[in-house]
DOLONU-594718 format. One line per 8 residues: number of its first residue (from 1); their letters; for each residue x, y, z of C-alpha. Coordinates in steps of 0.001 Angstrom, whole numbers, always signed. Layout:
NUM	A	X,Y,Z; ... .
This chain:
1	XXXXXXXX	-2687,+6405,+14597; +271,+4637,+12996; +2021,+7949,+12274; +1619,+8987,+15911; +3036,+5658,+17128; +6266,+6178,+15161; +6567,+9794,+16269; +5436,+11529,+13057 .
9	XXXXXXXX	+3018,+14418,+12775; -235,+12982,+11299; -1165,+16436,+9968; +2107,+17074,+8132; +2282,+16861,+4346; +3727,+13616,+3056; +4494,+12820,-546; +3241,+9321,-1315 .
17	XXXXXXXX	+3640,+8324,-4941; +5166,+5944,-7462; +8608,+6480,-8982; +6884,+7537,-12212; +4802,+10192,-10458; +7838,+11413,-8508; +9854,+11792,-11733; +6994,+13587,-13511 .
25	XXXXXXXX	+6615,+16035,-10610; +10337,+16859,-10738; +10112,+17435,-14497; +7156,+19780,-14127; +8751,+21754,-11299; +12325,+22028,-12580; +12116,+21617,-16374; +13930,+24942,-16858 .
33	XXXXXXXX	+17104,+23578,-15243; +17929,+21418,-18287; +16085,+23412,-20973; +13469,+20697,-21134; +10323,+21664,-23099; +7581,+22588,-20597; +4204,+20905,-20602; +5250,+17497,-21936 .
41	XXXXXXXX	+2409,+15016,-21430; +2699,+11302,-20811; +2364,+9333,-24032; -157,+6501,-23990; +967,+3059,-25081; -931,+3172,-28386; +739,+6398,-29579; +4060,+5195,-28234 .
49	XXXXXXXX	+3911,+2011,-30308; +2970,+3967,-33458; +5855,+6431,-33089; +8250,+3643,-32190; +7253,+1695,-35292; +7561,+4787,-37492; +11027,+5563,-36141; +12162,+1992,-36816 .
57	XXXXXXXX	+10790,+1968,-40376; +12400,+5325,-41186; +15718,+4085,-39820; +15679,+968,-42018; +14474,+2816,-45124; +17314,+5346,-44902; +19984,+2757,-44119; +18890,+474,-46950 .
65	XXXXXXXX	+18760,+3391,-49392; +22278,+4498,-48418; +23743,+1055,-49245; +25561,+1081,-45901; +27976,-1878,-46021; +28155,-2479,-42243; +24369,-2340,-41966; +23857,-4742,-44873 .
73	XXXXXXXX	+26458,-7114,-43386; +24538,-7126,-40098; +21296,-7986,-41915; +22984,-10803,-43866; +24294,-12440,-40690; +21290,-11955,-38388; +18179,-11860,-40581; +16389,-14241,-42900 .
81	XXXXXXXX	+16262,-13452,-46634; +12505,-12820,-46349; +12500,-9895,-43887; +14540,-7819,-41440; +12396,-8531,-38377; +15227,-10102,-36367; +17391,-6977,-36641; +14427,-4772,-35705 .
89	XXXXXXXX	+13741,-6948,-32673; +17415,-6773,-31633; +17445,-2973,-31879; +14114,-2674,-30045; +15116,-5081,-27278; +18471,-3389,-26665; +16839,+61,-26686; +14252,-1096,-24129 .
97	XXXXXXXX	+16924,-2673,-21926; +19169,+392,-21737; +16222,+2510,-20560; +16719,+832,-17169; +20249,+2283,-17015; +20926,+5748,-15540; +22996,+6721,-18606; +21952,+4645,-21660 .
105	XXXXXXXX	+24517,+6276,-23975; +27374,+5540,-21571; +26237,+1927,-21325; +26411,+1622,-25130; +29831,+3318,-25167; +31179,+913,-22561; +29863,-2137,-24415; +31277,-892,-27698 .
113	XXXXXXXX	+34700,-193,-26185; +34837,-3239,-23946; +32444,-5999,-25065; +31852,-8997,-22865; +35011,-11027,-22292; +35188,-14786,-22710; +35616,-15106,-18929; +32416,-13121,-18328 .
121	XXXXXXXX	+30415,-15311,-20710; +31829,-18530,-19225; +30946,-17289,-15732; +27387,-16434,-16817; +26985,-19846,-18473; +28351,-21545,-15351; +25899,-19701,-13080; +22944,-20638,-15286 .
129	XXXXXXXX	+24122,-24234,-15588; +24584,-24489,-11822; +21066,-23208,-11122; +19501,-25591,-13654; +21521,-28619,-12513; +20518,-27949,-8895; +16904,-28260,-10044; +17710,-31519,-11860 .
137	XXXXXXXX	+19366,-32879,-8733; +16337,-31969,-6622; +14167,-33928,-9061; +16416,-36968,-8795; +16298,-36633,-5001; +12504,-36690,-5270; +12772,-39879,-7351; +14894,-41434,-4586 .
145	XXXXXXXX	+12200,-40517,-2093; +9623,-42366,-4179; +11909,-45407,-4598; +12748,-45578,-910; +9924,-47991,-98; +10273,-50857,+2374; +9381,-54518,+1958; +7405,-56569,+4461 .
153	XXXXXXXX	+10551,-57147,+6528; +11335,-53436,+6695; +14257,-53548,+4270; +14568,-51370,+1143; +12268,-52844,-1488; +14182,-51456,-4487; +17865,-51174,-3509; +19098,-51705,-7081 .
161	XXXXXXXX	+16974,-48906,-8496; +17902,-46617,-5617; +21573,-47230,-6384; +21086,-46451,-10081; +19338,-43185,-9229; +22134,-42379,-6758; +24719,-42856,-9532; +22930,-40230,-11625 .
169	XXXXXXXX	+22793,-37858,-8651; +26499,-38398,-8017; +27319,-37454,-11624; +25457,-34152,-11282; +27117,-33544,-7905; +30565,-33884,-9502; +29629,-31348,-12179; +28277,-28936,-9542 .
177	XXXXXXXX	+31458,-29331,-7497; +33611,-28364,-10487; +31369,-25357,-11165; +31670,-24216,-7537; +35479,-24434,-7844; +35419,-22156,-10896; +36416,-24961,-13281; +33575,-24352,-15729 .
185	XXXXXXXX	+35228,-25838,-18828; +36051,-29070,-16951; +32474,-29140,-15647; +30990,-28747,-19130; +33278,-31483,-20464; +32226,-33863,-17685; +28565,-33004,-18224; +28784,-33947,-21897 .
193	XXXXXXXX	+30046,-37411,-20932; +27278,-38164,-18418; +24616,-40707,-19305; +21602,-41665,-17229; +21174,-45164,-15834; +18569,-47467,-17316; +15931,-48096,-14648; +15343,-51804,-15211 .
201	XXXXXXXX	+13984,-53424,-12074; +15419,-56670,-10751; +13257,-59726,-10324; +12488,-59009,-6663; +11905,-55310,-7335; +9425,-55560,-10203; +6259,-55804,-8130; +7196,-52782,-6012 .
209	XXXXXXXX	+8443,-50767,-8985; +5276,-51343,-10988; +3331,-49291,-8422; +5610,-46234,-8662; +7135,-46565,-12122; +5043,-43817,-13739; +5846,-41324,-10987; +9564,-42117,-10978 .
217	XXXXXXXX	+9755,-41993,-14773; +7967,-38625,-14914; +10348,-37057,-12390; +13471,-38540,-13961; +12420,-37486,-17468; +12165,-33888,-16278; +15662,-34149,-14779; +16998,-35686,-17999 .
225	XXXXXXXX	+15529,-32869,-20097; +17135,-30230,-17888; +20532,-31921,-18147; +20109,-32294,-21911; +19233,-28595,-22279; +22192,-27508,-20125; +24472,-29734,-22162; +23147,-28161,-25366 .
233	XXXXXXXX	+23785,-24531,-24377; +27214,-25256,-22797; +28460,-27447,-25644; +31658,-26071,-27128; +31951,-23283,-24549; +35622,-22632,-23946; +37887,-19617,-23648; +39584,-20000,-27049 .
241	XXXXXXXX	+36342,-20660,-28945; +34558,-17756,-27266; +37419,-15335,-27877; +37379,-16220,-31581; +33616,-15760,-31688; +33767,-12451,-29812; +36357,-11172,-32238; +34045,-12091,-35104 .
249	XXXXXXXX	+30960,-10372,-33647; +32706,-7196,-32426; +31937,-5244,-35666; +28282,-6270,-35421; +28140,-5078,-31789; +29447,-1663,-32875; +26930,-1451,-35716; +24079,-2529,-33419 .
257	XXXXXXXX	+25013,+150,-30860; +25099,+2737,-33659; +21637,+1669,-34856; +20216,+1825,-31329; +21530,+5381,-30915; +20023,+6376,-34261; +16680,+4769,-33410; +16663,+6396,-29966 .
265	XXXXXXXX	+17264,+9860,-31477; +14464,+9415,-34026; +12024,+8073,-31441; +12829,+10900,-28994; +12419,+13527,-31716; +8960,+12207,-32587; +7849,+12294,-28965; +9168,+15828,-28432 .
273	XXXXXXXX	+7518,+17059,-31633; +4189,+15701,-30360; +4772,+17247,-26917; +4965,+13828,-25288; +7250,+11761,-23104; +7025,+8235,-21723; +7704,+7150,-18140; +11283,+6183,-18965 .
281	XXXXXXXX	+11875,+9670,-20416; +10476,+11226,-17245; +12857,+9237,-15037; +15890,+10144,-17161; +14867,+13815,-17326; +14469,+13784,-13520; +17878,+12187,-13106; +19437,+14852,-15315 .
289	XXXXXXXX	+17672,+17608,-13347; +18938,+16123,-10080; +22511,+16415,-11308; +22100,+20143,-10615; +23564,+20711,-7103; +21012,+23392,-6137; +17994,+21217,-7017; +19620,+18226,-5387 .
297	XXXXXXXX	+20253,+20168,-2164; +16700,+21535,-2116; +15153,+18075,-2392; +17532,+16601,+173; +16352,+19277,+2604; +12716,+18631,+1640; +12603,+14925,+2488; +13439,+14088,+6071 .
305	XXXXXXXX	+12877,+10382,+5454; +12527,+8349,+2258; +10566,+5102,+2339; +10725,+2748,-640; +8223,-92,-884; +8588,-3183,-3133; +12306,-2478,-3305; +12996,-5812,-5003 .
313	XXXXXXXX	+11281,-4449,-8139; +13345,-1260,-8505; +15872,-705,-11308; +19159,+1166,-11645; +17509,+4429,-12746; +15234,+4424,-9706; +18159,+3524,-7462; +20075,+6515,-8866 .
321	XXXXXXXX	+17077,+8779,-8146; +17012,+7598,-4527; +20717,+8292,-4117; +20393,+11800,-5544; +17744,+12907,-3027; +18912,+10971,+63; +21379,+12117,+2684; +22856,+8639,+3035 .
329	XXXXXXXX	+21230,+7883,+6386; +17520,+8499,+5842; +16388,+5765,+3425; +14189,+2870,+4533; +13605,+90,+2010; +11082,-2725,+2273; +11201,-5691,-79; +10860,-9434,-434 .
337	XXXXXXXX	+12971,-11241,-3021; +10333,-13999,-3175; +7929,-11444,-4643; +10260,-10276,-7421; +8073,-10865,-10477; +8820,-7839,-12660; +12217,-8656,-14153; +10480,-8790,-17533 .
345	XXXXXXXX	+9787,-5074,-16948; +13500,-4526,-16306; +13314,-4635,-12508; +16708,-5636,-11093; +16379,-7795,-7936; +20180,-7862,-7749; +20034,-4342,-6254; +17988,-5692,-3342 .
353	XXXXXXXX	+20269,-8723,-2892; +23428,-6600,-2921; +22023,-4265,-266; +20711,-7163,+1814; +24113,-8863,+1898; +26142,-5702,+2543; +23768,-4543,+5278; +23707,-8001,+6876 .
361	XXXXXXXX	+27513,-8192,+7093; +27725,-4728,+8678; +29977,-3205,+6004; +28184,+112,+6526; +27815,+1034,+10238; +24791,+3254,+9448; +22876,+437,+7732; +21073,-2563,+9144 .
369	XXXXXXXX	+18650,-5313,+8153; +15378,-5833,+9992; +13796,-9159,+9046; +10016,-8757,+8915; +9514,-12517,+8935; +6701,-12851,+11465; +3504,-13963,+9747; +387,-12815,+11592 .
377	XXXXXXXX	-2113,-13974,+8960; -1553,-17727,+8734; -1473,-20652,+11087; +1584,-22862,+11521; +695,-25606,+8964; +469,-23004,+6180; +3695,-21312,+7307; +5522,-24669,+7415 .
385	XXXXXXXX	+4251,-25526,+3937; +5517,-22214,+2482; +8895,-22638,+4178; +9255,-26194,+2865; +8633,-25021,-708; +11057,-22113,-585; +13827,-24077,+1143; +13909,-26262,-1967 .
393	XXXXXXXX	+13697,-23604,-4672; +15524,-20651,-3104; +19292,-20939,-2726; +22510,-19251,-3810; +22478,-21084,-7129; +18962,-19976,-8114; +18559,-16498,-6574; +21975,-15785,-4998 .
401	XXXXXXXX	+20441,-16058,-1542; +19815,-18952,+824; +16425,-19438,+2419; +17934,-19507,+5911; +16513,-18895,+9390; +16439,-15142,+8739; +14425,-15509,+5525; +11966,-18196,+6624 .
409	XXXXXXXX	+8561,-17235,+7984; +7849,-17428,+11717; +4503,-17918,+13418; +3247,-14513,+14542; +160,-15559,+16509; +514,-18958,+18254; -2562,-21166,+18044; -2982,-24321,+20127 .
417	XXXXXXXX	-6572,-25115,+19164; -7842,-28053,+17129; -9086,-26086,+14096; -5794,-25836,+12235; -5540,-27733,+8958; -2753,-28756,+6614; -2721,-27201,+3131; -4034,-29530,+417 .
425	XXXXXXXX	-3164,-29886,-3245; -5870,-31134,-5617; -4739,-32623,-8926; -7280,-32867,-11729; -6726,-35241,-14605; -7689,-33702,-17937; -6759,-36764,-20017; -9603,-38511,-21754 .
433	XXXXXXXX	-9052,-41648,-23812; -12617,-41536,-25093; -12263,-38144,-26733; -9462,-36985,-28972; -9739,-33238,-29560; -6961,-31784,-31668; -8183,-28213,-31124; -6011,-26747,-28336 .
441	XXXXXXXX	-8639,-24138,-27423; -11257,-26855,-26859; -8845,-28919,-24760; -7940,-25819,-22729; -11598,-24919,-22237; -12412,-28419,-21005; -9523,-28250,-18533; -10755,-24909,-17175 .
449	XXXXXXXX	-14320,-26239,-16873; -13055,-29256,-14945; -11069,-26986,-12656; -14099,-24768,-12041; -16355,-27757,-11291; -13813,-29215,-8872; -13321,-25841,-7193; -17074,-25685,-6598 .
457	XXXXXXXX	-16998,-29211,-5133; -14193,-28279,-2732; -16053,-25147,-1609; -19259,-27111,-921; -17269,-29781,+933; -15629,-27328,+3327; -18581,-24998,+3792; -19722,-25284,+7405 .
465	XXXXXXXX	-16479,-26830,+8653; -15275,-25519,+12003; -12432,-23001,+11724; -10659,-20460,+13892; -10608,-16988,+12356; -9235,-13997,+14284; -9384,-15956,+17517; -13018,-17007,+17053 .
473	XXXXXXXX	-14134,-20625,+16594; -16998,-20745,+14114; -18241,-22454,+10981; -16653,-21609,+7643; -18884,-19316,+5559; -18973,-18943,+1783; -17759,-15362,+2228; -14586,-16687,+3901 .
481	XXXXXXXX	-13483,-18393,+693; -11909,-16950,-2463; -10714,-18277,-5815; -7534,-16637,-7097; -6964,-16706,-10853; -4076,-15574,-13010; -6576,-13645,-15122; -10172,-13151,-14004 .
489	XXXXXXXX	-10942,-11414,-17292; -10362,-14571,-19338; -11392,-17295,-16918; -13583,-15732,-14231; -16910,-16259,-16006; -16391,-20055,-16140; -15898,-20219,-12381; -18740,-17770,-11794 .
497	XXXXXXXX	-21181,-19943,-13749; -19936,-23197,-12167; -20551,-21841,-8666; -23898,-20266,-9520; -25199,-23474,-11107; -24435,-25320,-7876; -26210,-22810,-5652; -23050,-21236,-4249 .
505	XXXXXXXX	-23276,-17452,-3775; -20474,-15813,-5746; -19160,-12365,-6561; -16885,-11803,-9558; -14797,-8639,-9632; -14898,-7868,-13327; -12031,-5868,-14813; -14141,-4189,-17497 .
513	XXXXXXXX	-14076,-423,-17703; -16941,+2008,-17264; -17708,+2147,-20992; -17613,-1666,-21317; -20522,-2297,-18956; -23760,-3510,-20642; -25803,-557,-19342; -23435,+2048,-20801 .
521	XXXXXXXX	-23053,+90,-24035; -26830,+331,-24612; -26731,+4133,-24473; -23548,+4338,-26548; -25198,+2224,-29263; -28263,+4464,-29092; -26071,+7512,-29670; -24379,+5763,-32606 .
529	XXXXXXXX	-27766,+5089,-34234; -28868,+8697,-33673; -25652,+9815,-35344; -26137,+7417,-38270; -29483,+5520,-38505; -28077,+3285,-41250; -25707,+1477,-38838; -27076,-2008,-38219 .
537	XXXX	-24490,-3369,-35715; -25331,-867,-32910; -29041,-1491,-33605; -28617,-5211,-32938 .
C-alpha cells in the first residue's frame, strides 16, 4: 500500500539490506574484478580475536628479536617496564580506527607526511573546552534558578548568593567569548586564573539558604569539577609548546604507522589463509571493486533510487560506497542526530551534519532538507518535555547544531481532552546510614531491587487511570505499560520477580538463545551423559 502511494511497483524487486550485506553481495558477484579469492566467508568474532592476537604477538616477537632501535625507543617512551600492552593497544586502536576510512593506507601516509599541526590541536582543544564549559555554565544557571527564591515581601531572598553565582557565570562567559573569537590561548590563560566564589550566606539569607544548600552545592560542585578538568587538559597548551612536542613525537608517529601497516598485513594474511574476511574487509573489497568503471556503471543503472536509513550512524567507507553507486540525484537519506549512539563503533555523525547544513543553505540546487519533525505518537506534554531537554543539551558547541525550530518536535495529532499528563521523574534514594556495605556488587544489587520495587509501585498506582489512547478514552491496562532497561539480560529477572510478587502480570523478553533455554539444556545434558556416563555436572 505504501509503495503504491509513492508511485512504486509493489511487485518489483527491491534490495533491502544492511551496508554489510550489500558489500558482501558485491564481493560475491564481482570478486574476479580485483582478483579477490572467491568464497571468502565472514569471520566470527571469536576467530577474529584469536587471529588478531596471534598477528600482534608475532609482530612483537619479530621486532624484539631484530633489536629494532626505533621500535625499542617507542616501547621505552610509551610502555611500562613490566609489559608492552600500551603499545599493543595503540596499534590495535589505530588499526581499528582507520578501517572506517575509504583508503586506510593513504590515511596513514597523510598522517606520516603531515602530522597534526599545533593550530589543529589548539582548535580541537578549544572546541572540547567550549562544549564542556557550556555544560558548566548551564549548571551554574540551574543553581541561580534554585537561589532565585522570594521572601515574604516578594523580594529576592538571597541576593548576595545570587550575585556570587553570577560572578562565576560571568567568568565562564568571558572564557567562552574568547574561545568563540578564536583566541584559545588567551581563553586558557584566563581559565587558569578563575576561582569560584565562596557561597557563605549573609545573616538574612541563612534561613532561606539552609533549605536549598544541598541542592545548590551539588550543582555547583559538578560545575567546578568540569572547569577543573578543562583547566587540567588545557594547561600549558600553546603554539610554541605544542610545536616542540610535535617535533619530538614525529619519529614515534612514523614508527607507529609502520607497525600498524605491518600488523594489518599479518592480520589480513591470516584471514585470507583461513578463507575468511570480516565486515570491514568486505566493505573495502566492495569499494575497490566499485572503482572499476564497468561495475560502477552497471550498479548505477541497477538502482533507480537509493534510500539510506539511520544515516547519522554511517561512516566514511559507507559514504564512499553510496557515492560510487549513486547518480548524484537519486539518494534519499533519513537520520536523526539525536539518535547518534554508535560513534564508539566508528560511526561519523559529522557526515550527517555536513550534509544537513549544506542542503539547508541550498548550496546544491538538487538537494533539499525535509524535516520529519511531526510526532504522531505522543501528546503535547511529552513533546514539550523532550524539546526542553534537547534545547539545553544540543547546540553548536556540543553537537555542531542548534536545536532550533526546524529540529524541535511538533505535535502531530492535536488533543484537547483532559487525559493528557505531564511526564514525571521518580528519584530513589539508595543511601542507607544503617547499613555500610563495602561490596559494590551488593550495593548495586540493592539499588536495582529498590528500583524494581518502586517501578512496581508506580505501575499499580497508575493502573486503571483514565487515559486517551488512539483517540479512545479508557482505563489504563497493565498491557499498556512497559519497563525499558539498558540490559534486560542482566537486570530483567529482578523486575520480573518484583512485579510477579505483587500480582502484576508481566512478560519478560529474554535474550537467551535456543540452546540456552532450560528445556533444550535438559536434552543436551542427557546427550552429554550418553556420550560419557562418568560426567557428573550434566547429571546434576
